[in-house]
C-alpha angles and dihedrals in degrees: 000000000000119000122206122204130176122198122202134191116224110218111073092350107064100003120064124221089280091056089248128132105237120226090242090058092049090049093049092049091049090052092050091051092048088054090055101261121140110227121205141169121239112188138151091217123104119245 
């Protein structure tokens, strides 16, 4: 079994300039998950 995982950074990748998560980003992540991908955040920022 092959597993697929996609890592994203937050600033400038998922978040827009207002530090908001756009609807289009939420929709794209939902589609990836529905296709069987694991989606994760990789960031150097503290929680």
